[in-house]
C-alpha positions in Angstrom: 0.0 0.0 0.0 1.3 3.5 -0.9 0.6 6.4 1.4 0.8 10.0 0.3 1.1 12.5 3.1 1.3 16.3 2.8 2.9 18.2 5.7 3.4 21.8 6.6 7.0 22.2 7.6 7.9 25.1 9.9 11.3 26.7 10.0 13.4 26.2 13.0 13.1 29.4 15.1 15.9 31.9 14.6 16.8 31.9 18.3 17.4 28.1 18.2 19.5 28.4 15.1 21.5 31.3 16.6 22.2 29.1 19.7 23.3 26.1 17.6 25.6 28.3 15.5 27.0 30.1 18.5 27.6 27.1 20.8 28.2 24.4 18.2 25.9 22.1 20.3 22.5 20.7 19.5 19.4 19.9 21.6 21.1 16.9 23.1 24.4 18.7 23.9 26.2 17.0 21.0 28.6 18.8 18.7 26.9 19.9 15.4 28.4 18.5 12.2 29.5 20.9 9.5 29.4 19.7 5.9 29.0 20.9 2.3 25.7 20.2 0.7 25.5 17.6 -2.0 22.4 19.4 -3.2 18.8 18.7 -2.3 19.1 18.6 1.5 16.0 20.1 3.2 17.3 23.3 4.9 15.1 24.1 8.0 16.3 27.6 8.3 14.9 29.0 5.0 12.6 26.1 4.0 14.3 25.3 0.7 16.6 22.6 -0.6 20.3 23.2 -0.4 22.3 23.8 -3.5 25.5 21.7 -4.1 28.5 23.2 -2.3 26.6 25.3 0.3 28.0 25.2 3.8 25.5 23.7 6.2 25.1 22.2 9.6 23.5 18.9 10.6 22.3 18.8 14.1 19.6 17.4 16.5 16.6 19.6 17.0 13.8 19.2 19.5 10.7 21.3 18.6 9.4 23.5 21.4 6.4 21.4 22.3 5.2 20.2 25.6 6.6 16.9 27.0 4.7 14.0 25.4 5.6 10.4 24.8 6.5 11.0 21.2 8.7 14.1 21.7 12.1 13.4 20.2 15.2 15.0 18.9 15.4 14.7 15.1 18.2 15.5 12.6 17.9 18.8 10.6 20.0 20.7 8.1 20.5 24.5 8.3 22.9 26.9 6.7 26.1 27.2 8.6 25.8 31.0 8.6 22.7 33.1 9.3 20.5 33.4 6.2 17.4 35.6 5.5 15.1 32.8 6.6 12.0 31.5 4.8 10.1 33.5 2.3 6.9 32.1 3.9 6.5 30.8 7.5 5.6 27.3 6.4 6.2 25.1 3.3 4.3 22.2 2.0 6.2 18.9 1.6 4.8 15.7 0.1 6.3 12.3 0.7 5.0 9.0 -0.7 5.8 5.9 1.3 5.0 2.3 1.2 5.0 -0.3 4.0 6.9 0.7 7.1 9.1 3.3 5.5 9.0 6.4 7.8 7.5 9.6 6.4 8.9 13.0 5.8 8.8 14.2 9.4 8.7 11.2 11.6 6.1 10.1 14.0 3.2 12.3 14.8 2.3 13.5 18.2 -1.3 12.4 17.9 -2.4 16.1 18.0 -1.7 16.8 14.3 1.9 17.6 14.9 5.2 15.8 14.6 7.9 15.3 17.2 10.5 15.8 14.5 11.6 18.9 12.7 8.7 21.1 13.5 6.1 19.6 11.2 2.4 19.5 11.2 0.3 17.1 9.2 -2.0 18.8 6.7 -3.4 15.8 5.0 -2.8 12.0 4.8 -4.3 9.9 2.0 -3.9 6.1 1.4 -4.1 4.7 -2.1 
């Protein structure tokens, strides 16, 4: 069975990005990893895909939600240096999955949100 899900993806708040860039530590206290984009990585600072060669960070992010059983730290990409941010506050993302392959944003919180990468479910459709 194939599942098509559309999510609204929210940018990581500027204050959280500033902290990660300033301290070099993520939500779990781990060192962030700097890398050059291969192209197509989903940047959560400006809600666009990275272009090949862009300097970016890979780090663990915990959305600012109340403590629930599904709250988790998930990996996100962001520009290594501050950027102008997103043109819009949210962006739609569609992911088709089959079987037990995880979706675009990870498990949902059961309240229409996701515990990973600041996502909210807009629509889920099974085919």
